[in-house]
N, C-alpha and C positions, 0 to 999 in steps of 0.2 A: 381560246379561252381559258384562261387559268382559275382554278378555284380560289376561293379566298385565302386559305393556308400556303399554297403555293404563291400566289400574287404576295404574299406578307412576307414568305422566305426568300422570294427573289428580291424584293425590295430590301431586306434587310441584308443581303450578301453583296448588293449592289454599294450599297453604302459601307460596310465593310472593307470591300473591295479597295474603293475610294481613299477610305481614310489608311489604308497599308501603303496605298500608293503615295501619299503625300506626307505621311508620319515622319518621315526622316527630314524634311525640309524644315530649316529652322526659320524662326519668323524674322521679320525685318530688324528685330531688336536681337537678333542672335540668339535668342532661347527655343526650347522644345515648347510644344504646343499642341493642343488638340485642336487639329483642324476642323473637324466636322461640328464641332461642338464651341466654336471659337468664341470665347470671351472679350468682349469689349470693356470691360470693367466700368462702364457706365451703363447704370440699371434703365431698363427698357430700350436700349439701343442692341439691336443685335443684327448679326450678318447671317442670311437664311438662305439656303439652297432649297429649293423644291423639283420636285420631277413626278410628272405624269406621263401617261403614254401617249401623250402629244405634245406637250413642252417642258421644258427644264427652264428654270430660273435660278437666278443669285442676285441678291441685293443686301441694302440696308434697310432694315424695318425699326422704324420708331412706333413702339407701342404703349407709349405713357397714356393712362385712361384720362388725363387732364386736357382737354383740348387745347389750351392756352399753351401748356406747357409743350405739347407735342409739337405747336405750330412753331413754339420759340426755337426749338432743337432744328425741326425744318427749315427755319431762315437760317440757322447757323451752317446748317449743310450748304444750303443755297450759297452762301458767301463764299464757300470753298468749290464752287460748281466747276469752276474753270480749272482749279488744280486735280480735282479729282479724275476729270475727263482727260487731263492730261497724262495722269498716271496710268490711267485705264486703258488709254490710247483707242477710247471709242465712248460714243454719247450714250447715257442709259435713258432711261423713262424714269419722270420726277411724277410722282402722285401723291400730292398732299392728304389726299380724303381718300382712303381705300378701306372699303369694307370687305372682310372675309364670308367666308359661307356660312360662318357663326354669328354673322352680323356684329361681330368685332371689329372698331375702326381703328387704324391705324396710319402712318405715312411710309412711303416707301421710295426707294430709288433702286431701278432694277433692270435688269437687260433679259432677255429670254433667247432660247434657240429652241424655234420650232423643226418640227419634223423627226425628232428623233425621240425614240421609245427604249426605256429601261428595261423594258420586258424582253427586248430582243440584243442579246451578247454582244451582237454584230456593232450595236451601237454604241456600247460601252466607252470606247475608245476615244469617242468624240466628246462624249458627255464628260467623261473623266478630264480631258482636255478642256472642255467649256468652263467645269467647274473649279480645275486646279489653277490655271492660269489667272481668273479673275480673283480667287479667293488670295493669291500670293500678293495680286495687284493692292486688292481692297486692305490688305495688312500693312504693305509699304504707307500707302496712304494714311491708314489708321495711326500707326507708331508715328509718323510724321505730324500728323494736325491734330492729333488728340491732345 
């Protein structure tokens, strides 16, 4: 069991290490990019990576407060679903009405990796590979479909 401070330090080390590993990878447009804080250039659309001691996830999150606009964005992604899955090489989960732990609603398109724990450095390689390969593929999709 880790203290709050130890947990926070390990979480920060995990994301910093991932950032350094992917840092030199240019985007699909050939420009330098901050992969950990990927900017889509569209307000309320984000690429999110998340990890807990039990599950890691990466996905597209649509956070617009207006339900109708959020649904319109989600529809636009659904129109590109086949193309997105062909670039990703796998099918992702489509969740139009997701409510987070704070009661905030969003729409998500995501995939999870179970059984890997960012508290265990032996799992980091698998987690880094999970995030890096999918983030690069999301970038390819975004640069082309945007």
